[in-house]
C-alpha positions as protocol buffer text, in pm:
chain_id: "A"
residue {
  index: 1
  type: MET
  ca { x: 423 y: -2165 z: 229 }
}
residue {
  index: 2
  type: GLN
  ca { x: 695 y: -2059 z: 442 }
}
residue {
  index: 3
  type: ILE
  ca { x: 839 y: -1737 z: 332 }
}
residue {
  index: 4
  type: ASN
  ca { x: 863 y: -1530 z: 640 }
}
residue {
  index: 5
  type: SER
  ca { x: 669 y: -1456 z: 957 }
}
residue {
  index: 6
  type: ILE
  ca { x: 420 y: -1214 z: 776 }
}
residue {
  index: 7
  type: TRP
  ca { x: 334 y: -1446 z: 465 }
}
residue {
  index: 8
  type: GLY
  ca { x: 381 y: -1789 z: 631 }
}
residue {
  index: 9
  type: SER
  ca { x: 28 y: -1886 z: 699 }
}
residue {
  index: 10
  type: LYS
  ca { x: -312 y: -1847 z: 541 }
}
residue {
  index: 11
  type: LYS
  ca { x: -605 y: -1698 z: 727 }
}
residue {
  index: 12
  type: LYS
  ca { x: -812 y: -1937 z: 939 }
}
residue {
  index: 13
  type: ILE
  ca { x: -1183 y: -1925 z: 833 }
}
residue {
  index: 14
  type: SER
  ca { x: -1439 y: -2035 z: 1113 }
}
residue {
  index: 15
  type: PHE
  ca { x: -1700 y: -2306 z: 1062 }
}
residue {
  index: 16
  type: TRP
  ca { x: -1966 y: -2029 z: 1104 }
}
residue {
  index: 17
  type: ASP
  ca { x: -1828 y: -1811 z: 834 }
}
residue {
  index: 18
  type: LYS
  ca { x: -1810 y: -2104 z: 593 }
}
residue {
  index: 19
  type: LEU
  ca { x: -2160 y: -2191 z: 682 }
}
residue {
  index: 20
  type: PHE
  ca { x: -2356 y: -1868 z: 667 }
}
residue {
  index: 21
  type: ARG
  ca { x: -2161 y: -1615 z: 467 }
}
residue {
  index: 22
  type: ARG
  ca { x: -2327 y: -1567 z: 130 }
}
residue {
  index: 23
  type: ASP
  ca { x: -2019 y: -1455 z: -59 }
}
residue {
  index: 24
  type: LYS
  ca { x: -1788 y: -1710 z: -166 }
}
residue {
  index: 25
  type: ILE
  ca { x: -1463 y: -1718 z: 62 }
}
residue {
  index: 26
  type: ILE
  ca { x: -1157 y: -1745 z: -164 }
}
residue {
  index: 27
  type: SER
  ca { x: -841 y: -1831 z: 20 }
}
residue {
  index: 28
  type: LYS
  ca { x: -546 y: -1657 z: -122 }
}
residue {
  index: 29
  type: GLU
  ca { x: -183 y: -1806 z: -129 }
}
residue {
  index: 30
  type: LEU
  ca { x: -58 y: -1481 z: 22 }
}
residue {
  index: 31
  type: SER
  ca { x: -287 y: -1372 z: 290 }
}
residue {
  index: 32
  type: THR
  ca { x: -248 y: -1057 z: 481 }
}
residue {
  index: 33
  type: PRO
  ca { x: -170 y: -1088 z: 853 }
}
residue {
  index: 34
  type: ASP
  ca { x: -481 y: -1103 z: 1077 }
}
residue {
  index: 35
  type: ILE
  ca { x: -348 y: -826 z: 1304 }
}
residue {
  index: 36
  type: ILE
  ca { x: -406 y: -561 z: 1031 }
}
residue {
  index: 37
  type: GLU
  ca { x: -789 y: -647 z: 996 }
}
residue {
  index: 38
  type: LYS
  ca { x: -832 y: -667 z: 1368 }
}
residue {
  index: 39
  type: ASN
  ca { x: -627 y: -377 z: 1489 }
}
residue {
  index: 40
  type: CYS
  ca { x: -620 y: -132 z: 1191 }
}
residue {
  index: 41
  type: GLN
  ca { x: -873 y: 160 z: 1218 }
}
residue {
  index: 42
  type: GLY
  ca { x: -854 y: 184 z: 817 }
}
residue {
  index: 43
  type: LEU
  ca { x: -787 y: 454 z: 592 }
}
residue {
  index: 44
  type: SER
  ca { x: -1089 y: 617 z: 405 }
}
residue {
  index: 45
  type: LEU
  ca { x: -1043 y: 674 z: 33 }
}
residue {
  index: 46
  type: GLY
  ca { x: -1372 y: 749 z: -141 }
}
residue {
  index: 47
  type: THR
  ca { x: -1623 y: 506 z: -38 }
}
residue {
  index: 48
  type: HIS
  ca { x: -1367 y: 251 z: 76 }
}
residue {
  index: 49
  type: ASN
  ca { x: -1223 y: 181 z: 423 }
}
residue {
  index: 50
  type: LEU
  ca { x: -884 y: 28 z: 348 }
}
residue {
  index: 51
  type: LYS
  ca { x: -654 y: -143 z: 614 }
}
residue {
  index: 52
  type: SER
  ca { x: -394 y: -302 z: 396 }
}
residue {
  index: 53
  type: PHE
  ca { x: -204 y: -208 z: 69 }
}
residue {
  index: 54
  type: LEU
  ca { x: -8 y: -451 z: -149 }
}
residue {
  index: 55
  type: PHE
  ca { x: 305 y: -267 z: -277 }
}
residue {
  index: 56
  type: SER
  ca { x: 328 y: -442 z: -625 }
}
residue {
  index: 57
  type: THR
  ca { x: 261 y: -402 z: -978 }
}
residue {
  index: 58
  type: ASP
  ca { x: 299 y: -782 z: -1044 }
}
residue {
  index: 59
  type: MET
  ca { x: -42 y: -920 z: -1176 }
}
residue {
  index: 60
  type: ALA
  ca { x: 31 y: -1279 z: -1036 }
}
residue {
  index: 61
  type: LEU
  ca { x: 103 y: -1155 z: -692 }
}
residue {
  index: 62
  type: ILE
  ca { x: -200 y: -907 z: -695 }
}
residue {
  index: 63
  type: GLU
  ca { x: -422 y: -1202 z: -808 }
}
residue {
  index: 64
  type: ASN
  ca { x: -314 y: -1424 z: -540 }
}
residue {
  index: 65
  type: ASN
  ca { x: -318 y: -1180 z: -248 }
}
residue {
  index: 66
  type: ASP
  ca { x: -616 y: -1062 z: -32 }
}
residue {
  index: 67
  type: ALA
  ca { x: -490 y: -711 z: 48 }
}
residue {
  index: 68
  type: ASP
  ca { x: -752 y: -439 z: 54 }
}
residue {
  index: 69
  type: ALA
  ca { x: -592 y: -209 z: -214 }
}
residue {
  index: 70
  type: ILE
  ca { x: -287 y: -194 z: -435 }
}
residue {
  index: 71
  type: LEU
  ca { x: -24 y: 73 z: -411 }
}
residue {
  index: 72
  type: ALA
  ca { x: 124 y: 86 z: -775 }
}
residue {
  index: 73
  type: VAL
  ca { x: 450 y: 263 z: -738 }
}
residue {
  index: 74
  type: TYR
  ca { x: 772 y: 179 z: -933 }
}
residue {
  index: 75
  type: PRO
  ca { x: 1103 y: 323 z: -1003 }
}
residue {
  index: 76
  type: PHE
  ca { x: 1025 y: 449 z: -1354 }
}
residue {
  index: 77
  type: PRO
  ca { x: 818 y: 731 z: -1498 }
}
residue {
  index: 78
  type: PRO
  ca { x: 440 y: 663 z: -1468 }
}
residue {
  index: 79
  type: SER
  ca { x: 279 y: 470 z: -1744 }
}
residue {
  index: 80
  type: PRO
  ca { x: -80 y: 517 z: -1870 }
}
residue {
  index: 81
  type: LYS
  ca { x: -70 y: 150 z: -1971 }
}
residue {
  index: 82
  type: ILE
  ca { x: 36 y: 38 z: -1632 }
}
residue {
  index: 83
  type: ILE
  ca { x: -217 y: 253 z: -1475 }
}
residue {
  index: 84
  type: LYS
  ca { x: -500 y: 146 z: -1680 }
}
residue {
  index: 85
  type: THR
  ca { x: -402 y: -225 z: -1674 }
}
residue {
  index: 86
  type: LEU
  ca { x: -371 y: -239 z: -1300 }
}
residue {
  index: 87
  type: ILE
  ca { x: -701 y: -64 z: -1241 }
}
residue {
  index: 88
  type: ASP
  ca { x: -885 y: -301 z: -1486 }
}
residue {
  index: 89
  type: PHE
  ca { x: -725 y: -613 z: -1365 }
}
residue {
  index: 90
  type: SER
  ca { x: -700 y: -559 z: -993 }
}
residue {
  index: 91
  type: GLY
  ca { x: -1083 y: -563 z: -900 }
}
residue {
  index: 92
  type: LYS
  ca { x: -994 y: -346 z: -599 }
}
residue {
  index: 93
  type: PRO
  ca { x: -894 y: 5 z: -529 }
}
residue {
  index: 94
  type: VAL
  ca { x: -563 y: 125 z: -685 }
}
residue {
  index: 95
  type: VAL
  ca { x: -342 y: 404 z: -576 }
}
residue {
  index: 96
  type: CYS
  ca { x: -124 y: 523 z: -864 }
}
residue {
  index: 97
  type: GLY
  ca { x: 225 y: 678 z: -847 }
}
residue {
  index: 98
  type: VAL
  ca { x: 245 y: 998 z: -1048 }
}
residue {
  index: 99
  type: GLY
  ca { x: 569 y: 1156 z: -959 }
}
residue {
  index: 100
  type: GLY
  ca { x: 877 y: 1200 z: -754 }
}
residue {
  index: 101
  type: GLY
  ca { x: 1234 y: 1293 z: -856 }
}
residue {
  index: 102
  type: LYS
  ca { x: 1227 y: 1184 z: -1227 }
}
residue {
  index: 103
  type: THR
  ca { x: 866 y: 1281 z: -1309 }
}
residue {
  index: 104
  type: LYS
  ca { x: 718 y: 1629 z: -1215 }
}
residue {
  index: 105
  type: GLY
  ca { x: 525 y: 1922 z: -1334 }
}
residue {
  index: 106
  type: LYS
  ca { x: 310 y: 1881 z: -1660 }
}
residue {
  index: 107
  type: LYS
  ca { x: 388 y: 1514 z: -1682 }
}
residue {
  index: 108
  type: SER
  ca { x: 274 y: 1449 z: -1322 }
}
residue {
  index: 109
  type: LEU
  ca { x: -39 y: 1651 z: -1380 }
}
residue {
  index: 110
  type: GLU
  ca { x: -112 y: 1462 z: -1687 }
}
residue {
  index: 111
  type: MET
  ca { x: -61 y: 1118 z: -1522 }
}
residue {
  index: 112
  type: ALA
  ca { x: -303 y: 1235 z: -1211 }
}
residue {
  index: 113
  type: ILE
  ca { x: -586 y: 1341 z: -1446 }
}
residue {
  index: 114
  type: TYR
  ca { x: -552 y: 1025 z: -1635 }
}
residue {
  index: 115
  type: ALA
  ca { x: -530 y: 814 z: -1328 }
}
residue {
  index: 116
  type: GLU
  ca { x: -867 y: 979 z: -1215 }
}
residue {
  index: 117
  type: GLU
  ca { x: -1037 y: 924 z: -1545 }
}
residue {
  index: 118
  type: MET
  ca { x: -945 y: 549 z: -1542 }
}
residue {
  index: 119
  type: GLY
  ca { x: -1105 y: 501 z: -1194 }
}
residue {
  index: 120
  type: ALA
  ca { x: -796 y: 515 z: -946 }
}
residue {
  index: 121
  type: SER
  ca { x: -891 y: 545 z: -569 }
}
residue {
  index: 122
  type: GLY
  ca { x: -598 y: 797 z: -508 }
}
residue {
  index: 123
  type: ILE
  ca { x: -259 y: 919 z: -639 }
}
residue {
  index: 124
  type: ILE
  ca { x: 70 y: 909 z: -454 }
}
residue {
  index: 125
  type: VAL
  ca { x: 381 y: 1131 z: -496 }
}
residue {
  index: 126
  type: ASN
  ca { x: 739 y: 1051 z: -373 }
}
residue {
  index: 127
  type: ILE
  ca { x: 966 y: 1243 z: -141 }
}
residue {
  index: 128
  type: PRO
  ca { x: 1142 y: 1480 z: -393 }
}
residue {
  index: 129
  type: PHE
  ca { x: 794 y: 1604 z: -540 }
}
residue {
  index: 130
  type: GLU
  ca { x: 764 y: 1972 z: -526 }
}
residue {
  index: 131
  type: ASN
  ca { x: 461 y: 2142 z: -340 }
}
residue {
  index: 132
  type: LYS
  ca { x: 406 y: 2374 z: -621 }
}
residue {
  index: 133
  type: ASP
  ca { x: 318 y: 2065 z: -843 }
}
residue {
  index: 134
  type: ILE
  ca { x: 112 y: 1919 z: -573 }
}
residue {
  index: 135
  type: LYS
  ca { x: -100 y: 2237 z: -571 }
}
residue {
  index: 136
  type: ARG
  ca { x: -144 y: 2220 z: -958 }
}
residue {
  index: 137
  type: ILE
  ca { x: -277 y: 1862 z: -935 }
}
residue {
  index: 138
  type: ARG
  ca { x: -490 y: 1969 z: -640 }
}
residue {
  index: 139
  type: GLN
  ca { x: -673 y: 2228 z: -857 }
}
residue {
  index: 140
  type: LYS
  ca { x: -741 y: 1980 z: -1132 }
}
residue {
  index: 141
  type: VAL
  ca { x: -796 y: 1625 z: -944 }
}
residue {
  index: 142
  type: SER
  ca { x: -1043 y: 1548 z: -683 }
}
residue {
  index: 143
  type: LEU
  ca { x: -873 y: 1216 z: -587 }
}
residue {
  index: 144
  type: PRO
  ca { x: -701 y: 1187 z: -257 }
}
residue {
  index: 145
  type: ILE
  ca { x: -330 y: 1274 z: -270 }
}
residue {
  index: 146
  type: ILE
  ca { x: -89 y: 1060 z: -66 }
}
residue {
  index: 147
  type: ALA
  ca { x: 260 y: 1190 z: -6 }
}
residue {
  index: 148
  type: THR
  ca { x: 542 y: 953 z: 101 }
}
residue {
  index: 149
  type: VAL
  ca { x: 746 y: 1111 z: 371 }
}
residue {
  index: 150
  type: ALA
  ca { x: 1058 y: 997 z: 574 }
}
residue {
  index: 151
  type: THR
  ca { x: 1075 y: 1273 z: 817 }
}
residue {
  index: 152
  type: SER
  ca { x: 855 y: 1426 z: 1098 }
}
residue {
  index: 153
  type: ASP
  ca { x: 985 y: 1776 z: 1042 }
}
residue {
  index: 154
  type: PHE
  ca { x: 679 y: 2015 z: 1130 }
}
residue {
  index: 155
  type: ASP
  ca { x: 750 y: 2278 z: 852 }
}
residue {
  index: 156
  type: PHE
  ca { x: 791 y: 2027 z: 586 }
}
residue {
  index: 157
  type: LEU
  ca { x: 476 y: 1842 z: 679 }
}
residue {
  index: 158
  type: LYS
  ca { x: 274 y: 2148 z: 727 }
}
residue {
  index: 159
  type: LYS
  ca { x: 373 y: 2274 z: 365 }
}
residue {
  index: 160
  type: ARG
  ca { x: 280 y: 1945 z: 222 }
}
residue {
  index: 161
  type: ILE
  ca { x: -74 y: 1971 z: 389 }
}
residue {
  index: 162
  type: GLU
  ca { x: -117 y: 2319 z: 263 }
}
residue {
  index: 163
  type: ALA
  ca { x: -30 y: 2220 z: -90 }
}
residue {
  index: 164
  type: GLY
  ca { x: -325 y: 1974 z: -87 }
}
residue {
  index: 165
  type: VAL
  ca { x: -209 y: 1643 z: 51 }
}
residue {
  index: 166
  type: ASN
  ca { x: -450 y: 1427 z: 217 }
}
residue {
  index: 167
  type: VAL
  ca { x: -264 y: 1141 z: 364 }
}
residue {
  index: 168
  type: PHE
  ca { x: 106 y: 1082 z: 460 }
}
residue {
  index: 169
  type: HIS
  ca { x: 259 y: 740 z: 373 }
}
residue {
  index: 170
  type: VAL
  ca { x: 556 y: 695 z: 606 }
}
residue {
  index: 171
  type: SER
  ca { x: 844 y: 509 z: 456 }
}
residue {
  index: 172
  type: GLY
  ca { x: 1145 y: 561 z: 682 }
}
residue {
  index: 173
  type: GLY
  ca { x: 1326 y: 226 z: 714 }
}
residue {
  index: 174
  type: MET
  ca { x: 1405 y: 152 z: 1063 }
}
residue {
  index: 175
  type: LYS
  ca { x: 1283 y: 458 z: 1173 }
}
residue {
  index: 176
  type: THR
  ca { x: 927 y: 422 z: 1035 }
}
residue {
  index: 177
  type: ASN
  ca { x: 733 y: 370 z: 1350 }
}
residue {
  index: 178
  type: GLN
  ca { x: 935 y: 645 z: 1527 }
}
residue {
  index: 179
  type: ILE
  ca { x: 843 y: 885 z: 1260 }
}
residue {
  index: 180
  type: VAL
  ca { x: 469 y: 775 z: 1256 }
}
residue {
  index: 181
  type: SER
  ca { x: 453 y: 844 z: 1628 }
}
residue {
  index: 182
  type: GLU
  ca { x: 609 y: 1184 z: 1604 }
}
residue {
  index: 183
  type: ILE
  ca { x: 379 y: 1289 z: 1314 }
}
residue {
  index: 184
  type: LYS
  ca { x: 79 y: 1168 z: 1514 }
}
residue {
  index: 185
  type: ALA
  ca { x: 181 y: 1382 z: 1815 }
}
residue {
  index: 186
  type: LYS
  ca { x: 209 y: 1691 z: 1584 }
}
residue {
  index: 187
  type: PHE
  ca { x: -77 y: 1633 z: 1343 }
}
residue {
  index: 188
  type: PRO
  ca { x: -324 y: 1434 z: 1581 }
}
residue {
  index: 189
  type: ASP
  ca { x: -602 y: 1404 z: 1323 }
}
residue {
  index: 190
  type: PHE
  ca { x: -402 y: 1376 z: 1004 }
}
residue {
  index: 191
  type: PRO
  ca { x: -424 y: 1015 z: 840 }
}
residue {
  index: 192
  type: ILE
  ca { x: -114 y: 806 z: 824 }
}
residue {
  index: 193
  type: MET
  ca { x: -35 y: 488 z: 641 }
}
residue {
  index: 194
  type: ALA
  ca { x: 311 y: 330 z: 671 }
}
residue {
  index: 195
  type: THR
  ca { x: 517 y: 54 z: 544 }
}
residue {
  index: 196
  type: GLY
  ca { x: 471 y: -253 z: 750 }
}
residue {
  index: 197
  type: GLY
  ca { x: 824 y: -380 z: 788 }
}
residue {
  index: 198
  type: LYS
  ca { x: 928 y: -742 z: 779 }
}
residue {
  index: 199
  type: SER
  ca { x: 775 y: -888 z: 1087 }
}
residue {
  index: 200
  type: LEU
  ca { x: 448 y: -904 z: 1275 }
}
residue {
  index: 201
  type: LYS
  ca { x: 613 y: -710 z: 1549 }
}
residue {
  index: 202
  type: ASP
  ca { x: 691 y: -428 z: 1306 }
}
residue {
  index: 203
  type: ILE
  ca { x: 337 y: -426 z: 1207 }
}
residue {
  index: 204
  type: GLU
  ca { x: 198 y: -412 z: 1562 }
}
residue {
  index: 205
  type: GLU
  ca { x: 416 y: -129 z: 1659 }
}
residue {
  index: 206
  type: SER
  ca { x: 332 y: 65 z: 1342 }
}
residue {
  index: 207
  type: ILE
  ca { x: -44 y: 35 z: 1422 }
}
residue {
  index: 208
  type: VAL
  ca { x: 11 y: 124 z: 1792 }
}
residue {
  index: 209
  type: ALA
  ca { x: 232 y: 425 z: 1665 }
}
residue {
  index: 210
  type: GLY
  ca { x: -94 y: 565 z: 1486 }
}
residue {
  index: 211
  type: SER
  ca { x: -91 y: 413 z: 1134 }
}
residue {
  index: 212
  type: LYS
  ca { x: -432 y: 357 z: 1010 }
}
residue {
  index: 213
  type: ALA
  ca { x: -333 y: 129 z: 712 }
}
residue {
  index: 214
  type: ILE
  ca { x: -41 y: -85 z: 647 }
}
residue {
  index: 215
  type: VAL
  ca { x: 168 y: -135 z: 328 }
}
residue {
  index: 216
  type: LEU
  ca { x: 310 y: -462 z: 271 }
}
residue {
  index: 217
  type: SER
  ca { x: 585 y: -559 z: 28 }
}
residue {
  index: 218
  type: PRO
  ca { x: 517 y: -927 z: -96 }
}
residue {
  index: 219
  type: PRO
  ca { x: 786 y: -1184 z: -149 }
}
residue {
  index: 220
  type: SER
  ca { x: 957 y: -1185 z: -481 }
}
residue {
  index: 221
  type: ASN
  ca { x: 881 y: -1448 z: -742 }
}
residue {
  index: 222
  type: LYS
  ca { x: 1232 y: -1562 z: -692 }
}
residue {
  index: 223
  type: ASP
  ca { x: 1175 y: -1626 z: -324 }
}
residue {
  index: 224
  type: LEU
  ca { x: 844 y: -1802 z: -387 }
}
residue {
  index: 225
  type: PHE
  ca { x: 999 y: -2020 z: -639 }
}
residue {
  index: 226
  type: LYS
  ca { x: 1282 y: -2108 z: -408 }
}
residue {
  index: 227
  type: SER
  ca { x: 1048 y: -2200 z: -132 }
}
residue {
  index: 228
  type: ILE
  ca { x: 839 y: -2424 z: -380 }
}
residue {
  index: 229
  type: MET
  ca { x: 1144 y: -2576 z: -544 }
}
residue {
  index: 230
  type: ASP
  ca { x: 1309 y: -2666 z: -205 }
}
residue {
  index: 231
  type: LYS
  ca { x: 994 y: -2854 z: -127 }
}
residue {
  index: 232
  type: TYR
  ca { x: 996 y: -3036 z: -455 }
}
residue {
  index: 233
  type: ARG
  ca { x: 1348 y: -3124 z: -425 }
}
residue {
  index: 234
  type: SER
  ca { x: 1304 y: -3257 z: -72 }
}
residue {
  index: 235
  type: SER
  ca { x: 1005 y: -3467 z: -187 }
}
residue {
  index: 236
  type: LEU
  ca { x: 1237 y: -3666 z: -434 }
}
residue {
  index: 237
  type: ASN
  ca { x: 1371 y: -3854 z: -124 }
}
residue {
  index: 238
  type: THR
  ca { x: 1035 y: -4015 z: -69 }
}
residue {
  index: 239
  type: PHE
  ca { x: 1034 y: -4190 z: -403 }
}
């Protein structure tokens, strides 16, 4: 399945792994790049050490991907139905979005409490989320709080930490790896995860810059179907 350099090939399983591993090895259609497993230190959330996060709420993509965890963030108010469904369905750690620009205050607090009750491994807030609301969540919820950031500004990050944030998720577009490196220099021991970009080179640079885990955006259903249909159409010439 040729989609791009990240999702273009499945992981290779050695003969010895096939022979001696007791647990059944299931090959997924969308396998995460080997470089993440080999080179990432991993991010500790509860009892889990997580190296790869799939940025998706699509159950078909979640089912057919081998990422360590799910990052459930979407451009709408957080939904209890979505939170519960994804946690029940995924069979792996889920980090739930609980607020940003549209959702804040009491609603975000309620969603954070609900996510913890349903078994989420963490919650995440977006850039516009206010520190006062992070503090309220921190007082009521024991889950790790992840904050998406797009800056390395010392004062901004320090206030986030003081409010109760446990991890920074860097999503700075083309500047992501630069921001990761700058945050690492200012807060050497603070955990960072980052959006992986569109190539293996982007992922490698993010890991080298200091990211402990990589967030991967899967190809869309449209792109996946296009790849499949192109293959089917070309096969018509063989009949």
